[in-house]
C-alpha positions as a printed Julia matrix, in Angstrom:
443×3 Matrix{Float64}:
 128.85   87.04   33.3
 130.72   88.52   36.23
 127.57   90.47   37.21
 125.52   87.24   37.42
 128.22   85.56   39.49
 128.28   88.58   41.82
 124.51   88.47   42.24
 124.62   84.73   42.9
 127.38   85.26   45.46
 125.4    87.99   47.24
 122.24   85.89   47.35
 124.22   82.9    48.61
 125.94   85.01   51.25
 122.61   86.35   52.52
 121.1    82.86   52.6
 124.06   81.18   54.34
 124.85   83.88   56.89
 121.45   85.47   57.49
 118.46   83.41   56.36
 119.71   79.93   57.28
 120.95   80.82   60.8
 117.66   82.61   61.53
 115.66   79.63   60.26
 117.73   77.16   62.28
 117.46   79.34   65.39
 113.68   79.49   65.04
 113.53   75.71   64.61
 115.62   75.15   67.74
 113.51   77.59   69.78
 110.29   75.93   68.6
 111.68   72.49   69.46
 112.6    73.76   72.93
 109.14   75.34   73.34
 107.4    72.07   72.44
 109.65   70.21   74.88
 108.83   72.72   77.65
 105.11   72.49   76.86
 105.19   68.69   77.03
 106.99   68.84   80.38
 104.47   71.38   81.68
 101.57   69.15   80.64
 103.21   66.12   82.22
 103.83   67.93   85.52
 100.5    69.79   85.54
 101.93   73.32   85.18
  99.38   74.18   82.5
  96.87   75.68   84.96
  97.23   79.12   86.57
  97.69   79.75   90.27
  96.01   83.12   89.84
  96.48   85.34   86.8
  97.49   84.39   83.27
  97.71   85.89   79.77
  95.02   84.98   77.27
  95.99   85.11   73.59
  93.48   86.06   70.91
  94.71   83.81   68.09
  92.59   85.72   65.57
  94.77   88.76   66.2
  98.13   87.2    67.12
 100.74   87.67   64.38
 103.55   85.78   66.12
 105.84   88.78   66.54
 107.26   87.25   69.76
 107.39   90.64   71.5
 105.27   89.19   74.31
 107.66   86.25   74.65
 110.67   88.54   75.01
 108.82   90.77   77.5
 107.85   87.93   79.86
 110.4    87.48   82.69
 109.01   84.09   83.75
 109.2    82.2    80.41
 105.44   81.67   80.39
 105.04   82.24   76.63
 106.59   80.87   73.44
 105.95   80.87   69.7
 104.57   77.65   68.21
 103.33   77.32   64.65
 103.69   81.05   64.19
 101.59   82.16   67.19
 102.05   82.83   70.89
 101.04   80.04   73.28
 101.29   79.45   77.03
 103.91   76.81   77.79
 104.26   77.28   81.56
 101.02   78.83   82.8
 101.6    78.14   86.51
 104.7    80.36   86.47
 102.75   83.53   85.64
 102.94   86.09   88.45
 100.93   88.82   86.74
 103.96   90.84   85.64
 101.8    92.19   82.82
 104.67   93.21   80.52
 103.29   90.98   77.77
 100.15   93.09   77.37
 101.67   96.43   76.28
 104.4    94.59   74.37
 101.93   93.11   71.87
 101.68   95.36   68.78
  98.19   94.11   67.84
  96.55   94.02   71.32
  96.14   90.24   71.18
  97.07   89.69   74.85
  95.02   90.35   77.96
  95.33   89.17   81.56
  92.59   86.99   83.06
  92.14   84.99   86.26
  91.87   81.2    86.24
  90.94   78.99   83.33
  88.14   76.61   82.38
  89.21   74.07   85.01
  90.76   76.21   87.75
  88.58   78.96   89.22
  90.01   81.9    91.18
  87.83   83.58   93.84
  88.18   87.36   93.84
  86.15   90.14   95.47
  83.9    92.02   93.07
  85.85   95.13   92.08
  85.24   97.82   89.47
  87.79   99.59   87.26
  88.26  102.17   90.03
  89.15   99.36   92.51
  85.93  100.01   94.4
  84.04   96.94   95.57
  80.29   96.51   95.3
  80.16   98.31   98.67
  80.6   102.04   97.97
  83.57  103.35   99.9
  85.46  100.06  100.24
  88.34   99.62   97.8
  90.46   96.53   97.13
  94.12   96.68   96.09
  97.0    94.26   95.66
  97.05   90.54   96.31
  93.46   90.34   97.57
  92.35   91.5    94.13
  94.51   88.88   92.43
  97.62   91.0    91.78
 100.5    89.44   93.69
 103.46   91.09   91.96
 105.02   93.75   94.21
 105.2    96.51   91.6
 101.59   95.88   90.53
 100.45   95.94   94.16
 102.11   99.3    94.77
 100.51  100.73   91.63
  97.09   99.45   92.64
  97.48  100.94   96.11
  98.38  104.28   94.55
  95.49  104.21   92.08
  92.89  102.99   94.56
  93.75  105.78   96.98
  93.54  108.28   94.15
  89.98  107.15   93.4
  89.05  106.99   97.1
  90.19  110.59   97.6
  87.92  111.94   94.87
  85.1   113.96   96.42
  86.04  112.84   99.93
  84.59  115.15  102.59
  86.53  115.1   105.86
  84.77  114.54  109.14
  86.66  115.38  112.37
  84.97  112.45  114.15
  86.49  109.8   111.92
  89.51  108.95  109.81
  89.34  109.97  106.15
  90.56  106.5   105.23
  91.65  103.37  107.05
  94.14  101.26  105.07
  94.07   97.63  106.13
  97.39   95.95  105.37
 100.86   97.51  105.27
 102.3    95.44  102.45
 103.33   97.01   99.11
  99.72   97.95   98.2
  99.04   99.47  101.61
 102.28  101.48  101.53
 101.44  102.79   98.06
  98.01  103.87   99.26
  99.46  105.54  102.39
 101.96  107.54  100.33
  99.15  109.01   98.23
  97.0   109.69  101.31
  99.95  111.52  102.8
 100.5   113.52   99.6
  96.86  114.61   99.57
  96.92  115.59  103.23
  94.31  113.01  104.25
  93.86  111.75  107.8
  94.73  108.09  107.32
  95.25  105.11  109.6
  97.51  102.35  108.24
  97.04   99.15  110.22
  98.57   95.67  109.92
  98.33   92.53  112.01
 102.13   92.26  111.76
 104.41   95.01  110.48
 105.04   96.81  107.2
 106.07   94.53  104.35
 103.2    92.06  104.59
 103.94   88.58  103.28
 107.48   89.63  102.32
 108.47   89.41  105.98
 107.61   85.71  105.96
 109.91   84.88  103.05
 112.88   82.66  103.98
 116.16   84.44  104.62
 118.12   85.31  101.48
 115.22   84.39   99.21
 115.78   85.97   95.8
 112.76   88.08   94.87
 112.22   89.03   91.22
 110.54   92.38   90.76
 110.22   95.03   88.12
 111.09   98.69   88.78
 108.75  100.22   91.36
 107.66  103.85   91.57
 107.01  104.95   95.15
 105.28  108.37   95.27
 107.31  111.0    97.18
 110.22  108.56   97.39
 111.3   107.74   93.87
 111.94  104.79   91.59
 113.46  101.52   92.76
 115.16  100.22   89.62
 116.25   96.76   90.79
 114.89   93.71   88.96
 115.9    91.26   91.68
 116.67   91.61   95.37
 117.28   89.34   98.3
 114.47   89.33  100.84
 116.57   91.32  103.32
 117.44   93.92  100.68
 113.79   94.33   99.73
 112.8    94.76  103.39
 115.53   97.42  103.7
 114.07   99.27  100.71
 110.58   99.22  102.22
 111.97  100.33  105.59
 113.7   103.24  103.9
 110.46  104.18  102.12
 108.61  104.19  105.46
 111.27  106.18  107.3
 111.98  108.67  104.52
 108.31  109.43  103.88
 107.33  109.38  107.55
 104.51  106.87  107.09
 102.94  105.92  110.4
 102.33  102.16  110.55
 100.17  100.74  113.36
 101.48   97.18  113.65
 100.41   94.15  115.66
  96.78   95.17  115.28
  94.36   92.91  113.42
  91.17   94.28  111.88
  88.52   91.73  112.78
  85.56   93.24  110.95
  84.52   96.13  108.74
  80.92   97.2   109.29
  79.19   99.57  106.81
  77.05  102.22  108.51
  73.69  103.68  107.35
  75.33  107.06  106.58
  77.88  105.44  104.21
  80.78  105.49  106.67
  82.43  102.47  108.3
  83.22  101.08  111.72
  86.26   98.82  111.99
  86.73   96.69  115.07
  90.35   95.73  115.69
  92.07   93.7   118.37
  92.92   96.97  120.12
  90.15   99.5   119.42
  87.21  100.65  117.31
  87.96  102.88  114.32
  85.57  105.05  112.34
  86.34  105.85  108.71
  84.87  107.58  105.68
  86.66  105.25  103.25
  88.37  101.87  103.59
  91.1   100.34  101.45
  91.63   96.59  101.86
  95.25   95.86  100.98
  95.45   92.5   102.73
  96.78   89.28  101.25
  94.58   86.73   99.56
  95.72   84.05  101.98
  93.95   85.59  104.94
  95.02   82.95  107.46
  97.27   79.91  106.86
  95.46   76.74  105.81
  95.98   74.06  108.43
  96.41   70.33  107.88
  93.78   69.17  110.35
  96.21   66.64  111.78
  96.29   65.62  115.43
  98.97   67.5   117.35
  99.1    70.41  114.91
  98.66   72.93  117.73
 102.16   72.29  119.08
 104.74   75.1   119.18
 107.05   73.14  116.89
 104.57   73.57  114.0
 104.97   76.77  111.97
 103.44   78.15  108.75
 106.38   80.18  107.52
 110.16   80.02  107.7
 112.1    83.22  108.3
 115.55   81.92  109.23
 116.63   78.48  107.94
 120.06   78.97  109.51
 118.48   78.79  112.97
 117.83   75.08  112.41
 120.77   72.68  112.47
 121.06   68.99  113.34
 117.29   68.6   113.38
 114.71   66.26  111.86
 112.42   68.56  109.84
 109.22   67.9   107.93
 108.12   70.41  105.28
 104.57   70.04  103.95
 103.4    71.51  100.66
 103.94   71.54   96.92
 104.4    75.18   95.99
 107.44   77.41   95.65
 107.43   78.31   99.35
 107.53   74.65  100.43
 110.21   73.71   97.91
 112.38   76.71   98.75
 112.03   76.09  102.5
 112.95   72.41  102.15
 116.03   73.22  100.07
 117.13   76.0   102.45
 116.76   73.71  105.47
 118.56   70.94  103.62
 121.59   73.19  103.19
 122.02   73.56  106.96
 124.52   71.25  108.66
 123.2    68.05  110.2
 119.57   68.47  109.14
 117.51   65.6   107.79
 114.71   67.17  105.77
 111.57   65.42  104.49
 109.24   67.1   101.98
 105.68   65.75  102.04
 103.28   66.48   99.18
  99.87   64.99   98.46
 100.43   64.58   94.7
 102.79   62.35   92.75
 104.69   65.27   91.18
 105.23   68.99   91.68
 103.03   71.12   89.45
 103.01   74.56   91.09
 106.65   75.59   91.63
 108.69   77.49   89.08
 110.62   75.28   86.71
 113.95   76.44   88.14
 112.86   75.49   91.64
 111.81   72.02   90.48
 115.2    71.53   88.85
 117.02   72.72   91.98
 114.89   70.38   94.11
 115.93   67.43   91.95
 119.55   68.34   92.58
 118.91   68.58   96.35
 117.24   65.17   96.34
 120.12   63.63   94.37
 122.58   65.15   96.83
 120.65   63.62   99.75
 119.77   67.01  101.24
 116.0    66.55  100.85
 113.97   63.32  100.98
 110.66   63.31   99.09
 107.54   61.7   100.53
 105.1    62.06   97.63
 101.43   61.06   97.59
 101.39   61.44  101.35
  99.24   63.05  104.0
 100.16   64.06  107.55
  97.97   62.16  109.99
  99.54   62.9   113.38
 102.24   65.18  114.77
 103.85   63.82  117.9
 106.43   65.26  120.28
 109.39   63.62  118.53
 107.85   62.0   115.44
 105.2    62.4   112.75
 102.87   59.84  111.21
 102.12   60.08  107.49
  99.91   57.96  105.3
 101.34   57.14  101.88
  99.36   55.01   99.43
  97.39   53.47  102.27
 100.4    52.67  104.44
 101.5    54.51  107.58
 105.01   55.98  107.72
 106.59   57.1   111.0
 109.38   59.67  110.74
 111.56   61.18  113.49
 110.73   64.86  113.87
 111.73   68.02  115.71
 109.95   70.68  113.61
 107.13   70.86  111.06
 106.73   73.66  108.51
 103.4    73.79  106.69
 103.06   75.61  103.37
  99.54   74.65  102.34
  98.5    78.09  101.14
  95.93   80.2   102.88
  92.21   80.59  103.25
  90.61   83.54  101.48
  89.04   85.67  104.27
  85.58   84.95  102.88
  83.68   85.52  106.13
  85.53   88.78  106.74
  84.66   90.04  103.25
  81.04   88.94  103.32
  80.51   90.51  106.73
  81.54   93.8   105.12
  78.99   93.15  102.37
  81.57   92.44   99.66
  80.54   89.95   96.98
  82.96   87.29   95.82
  83.13   86.1    92.24
  84.81   83.03   90.78
  86.79   83.7    87.63
  87.29   81.02   84.98
  89.16   83.1    82.43
  86.58   85.41   80.88
  83.74   83.48   82.47
  82.78   84.96   85.84
  80.43   83.27   88.32
  78.67   85.16   91.12
  79.01   82.77   94.06
  76.06   84.29   95.95
  73.73   83.83   92.99
  75.01   80.29   92.37
  74.44   79.38   96.04
  70.86   80.67   95.96
């Protein structure tokens, strides 16, 4: 009798202290996931800005390893399988892919509704033009660690079978952001004659981040330098790391020089015309950003000096009337940073009725800033005219006039389509696994 009671006690103990808590925890997590999914659908965060994971539900076993690996809370488990609950937050970290024990996850660009334009690139990062390689953000990979890795790998492929010619550079690397620096480190290791050029300075788009912006990264391996193990850094700290990489390795960066065109030559080499000179190269690595040039509003008066397309130092603006235009993370973060400065009155204009692109945490912080009176929202609006001391917006058919000292536009950028096509590079539109050749579609 005692033995049966003991067995019953053990089974009851396991159920009460192990099985039941696990079951309740899973129920709570699934309830939270459904709530997050509903909010994402309501706000429009169900479409990717670039890259996203695609789950093969025939293979998915619901192990949740991909969910735990994702740093951006893009995935969750619903009804026993992995689903995307916040697609717009995906930054291409890629940790979900190796984490899956049954290979049910792969990364794709765009979805059935949102197409992403990307240069045609093979598995060796070489474009359809032999000798031109694409790495980093231009190829759809915006995450810093991924960009460095692509720069490293693309240079490795470019160096294979390369025959030096004293009359030209072995390789010209266009763009000194993370991908360009990774490529330059490998070129230096292999003893290649390389020319690293950037229209600004090393760091690329990172230099245009607002001051003290928190940047989430994963550990980065810089060849000849070592491993940067941080998972998050302030913008200034990240710039310091990159500066140390450049100085320690002795990379020569040619800044303030824009490459205006890359022209393939009959012998397979390339001529690059810059704002300062003409370069000849055996190979070319394009490590430029996808944005190319900032997208402008097309509003009257936009050419004034008080209009800018990035914000480096919010603390430089106090007691000003400021208009921020845009609906992504950059616009939201800039508006909040400016709203924290003493005496500022900050308006945030966005063409839609709600914010769909920013990270969930940024949206929540923005709500707090609005409640605190630090940021004033002007949704469903369009900038019509920028005057000397005021701006005119149209909102739901009515004109609104706001006092203004500065305008910051964060409307994304224009893919350098003409630049790429002049080099002979084809551009393809990705809708998940469906890929459209834009040249063929146009013809």
